[in-house]
C-alpha positions as CSV (number, residue, x, y, z in Angstrom):
1,M,0.0,0.0,0.0
2,S,1.3,3.4,-0.9
3,T,2.0,6.1,1.7
4,T,1.4,9.0,-0.8
5,P,-2.1,10.4,-0.6
6,R,-4.4,9.9,-3.6
7,T,-5.5,13.5,-3.3
8,P,-2.5,15.5,-2.2
9,Y,-2.8,19.2,-1.1
10,L,-6.5,19.0,-0.3
11,G,-6.0,20.8,2.9
12,T,-4.1,23.6,1.1
13,Y,-7.0,23.8,-1.4
14,M,-9.6,24.1,1.4
15,I,-7.6,26.9,3.2
16,W,-7.2,28.9,0.0
17,L,-10.9,28.3,-0.8
18,L,-11.9,29.8,2.5
19,V,-9.5,32.7,2.1
20,G,-11.0,33.3,-1.4
21,V,-14.6,33.2,-0.1
22,I,-13.8,35.6,2.8
23,G,-11.9,37.9,0.4
24,C,-14.8,38.0,-2.0
25,I,-17.3,38.8,0.8
26,V,-15.0,41.6,1.9
27,V,-14.6,43.0,-1.6
28,L,-18.4,42.9,-2.2
29,N,-19.1,44.6,1.0
30,V,-16.5,47.3,0.5
31,L,-17.8,48.0,-3.0
32,S,-21.3,48.3,-1.7
33,L,-20.3,50.5,1.2
34,I,-17.9,52.9,-0.6
35,F,-19.5,53.1,-4.0
36,G,-23.1,52.2,-3.2
37,V,-22.9,49.5,-5.9
38,A,-24.6,46.2,-5.3
39,V,-22.5,43.7,-7.2
40,G,-24.0,40.3,-7.6
41,G,-22.1,37.5,-5.9
42,G,-22.7,35.0,-8.7
43,A,-19.9,36.5,-10.9
44,M,-17.5,36.1,-8.0
45,A,-18.5,32.5,-7.2
46,A,-15.7,31.1,-9.5
47,I,-12.9,33.2,-8.0
48,P,-12.4,31.2,-4.7
49,P,-12.0,27.7,-6.4
50,M,-9.8,29.4,-9.1
51,L,-7.5,30.9,-6.5
52,A,-7.3,27.7,-4.6
53,A,-6.5,25.6,-7.6
54,M,-3.8,28.1,-8.7
55,K,-2.1,27.9,-5.3
56,V,-2.3,24.1,-5.3
57,G,-0.8,23.9,-8.8
58,E,2.0,26.1,-7.7
59,K,2.7,24.0,-4.6
60,W,2.5,20.8,-6.6
61,A,5.0,21.9,-9.1
62,R,7.4,23.3,-6.5
63,E,7.3,20.3,-4.2
64,R,7.1,17.5,-6.8
65,G,8.9,19.1,-9.8
66,V,6.3,17.9,-12.3
67,V,3.0,18.8,-13.8
68,P,0.2,16.6,-12.4
69,P,-0.4,13.6,-14.7
70,S,-3.8,13.8,-16.4
71,D,-5.4,11.0,-14.4
72,Q,-4.2,12.5,-11.1
73,A,-5.3,16.0,-12.1
74,W,-8.8,14.8,-12.9
75,R,-9.1,12.8,-9.7
76,W,-7.8,15.7,-7.7
77,S,-10.2,18.1,-9.4
78,I,-13.2,15.9,-8.7
79,V,-12.3,15.3,-5.0
80,A,-11.5,19.0,-4.5
81,A,-14.8,19.9,-6.1
82,I,-16.7,17.6,-3.8
83,A,-14.9,19.2,-0.8
84,A,-15.9,22.6,-2.2
85,L,-19.4,21.3,-2.5
86,A,-19.5,20.4,1.2
87,F,-18.3,23.9,2.0
88,E,-21.0,25.4,-0.3
89,I,-23.7,23.2,1.3
90,L,-22.7,24.5,4.8
91,A,-22.7,28.1,3.5
92,T,-26.1,27.7,1.9
93,L,-27.6,26.2,5.0
94,L,-26.2,29.1,7.1
95,Y,-27.6,31.6,4.6
96,L,-31.0,30.0,4.6
97,A,-31.0,30.0,8.4
98,S,-30.2,33.7,8.5
99,M,-33.1,34.4,6.1
100,G,-35.6,33.0,8.5
101,G,-38.8,31.8,6.8
102,P,-39.7,28.4,5.5
103,V,-37.7,26.4,3.0
104,T,-40.1,25.0,0.4
105,W,-39.5,21.9,-1.7
106,S,-39.2,24.0,-4.9
107,L,-36.5,26.2,-3.2
108,A,-34.7,23.1,-2.1
109,A,-34.8,21.6,-5.6
110,I,-33.5,24.8,-7.2
111,L,-30.7,25.0,-4.6
112,A,-29.8,21.4,-5.2
113,M,-29.7,21.8,-9.0
114,G,-27.6,25.0,-8.6
115,L,-25.1,23.3,-6.3
116,A,-24.8,20.3,-8.6
117,L,-24.2,22.6,-11.6
118,F,-21.7,24.7,-9.7
119,T,-19.8,21.5,-8.7
120,V,-19.5,20.4,-12.3
121,V,-18.1,23.9,-13.2
122,V,-15.7,23.8,-10.3
123,I,-14.3,20.4,-11.5
124,F,-13.3,22.0,-14.8
125,I,-12.0,25.2,-13.1
126,N,-9.9,23.1,-10.7
127,R,-8.5,20.9,-13.5
128,Y,-7.6,23.9,-15.8
129,F,-5.9,26.1,-13.1
130,L,-4.2,23.2,-11.3
131,V,-2.3,22.2,-14.5
132,L,-1.9,25.8,-15.8
133,Y,-0.2,27.0,-12.7
134,A,1.9,23.9,-12.3
135,K,3.2,24.4,-15.9
136,R,3.7,28.1,-15.2
137,V,5.9,27.4,-12.2
138,L,8.0,24.8,-14.0
139,K,8.5,27.1,-17.0
140,V,9.9,29.8,-14.7
141,K,12.4,27.4,-13.1
């Protein structure tokens, strides 16, 4: 049995995902406060997983000295997207709790479909930026 993890750097991904989410919340609130502009959060939803995948790609290349092989990159992207989904489910539940009011079946169905679609998008974001930034680091060396 191998001692190397099947999904390395998942902790790093989750830390940077959290940093990205908090950063986007701060930026949205500052824009709203200073300029009075209400920017939709949907456009910024892709930024945290993008940031996290970039940081993991850089770390992967620095520590291992190679670009992640295709099968490992896809596996890592899927597992990281599932971890991001768990975080998004928690955030959604907290948001719904803060709203008060009842959660209807139709709202739950819409949220479930939205989270599923977002997870698929995050898989491709993770895969693209993981490999892109690993190649970028190795090209600079």
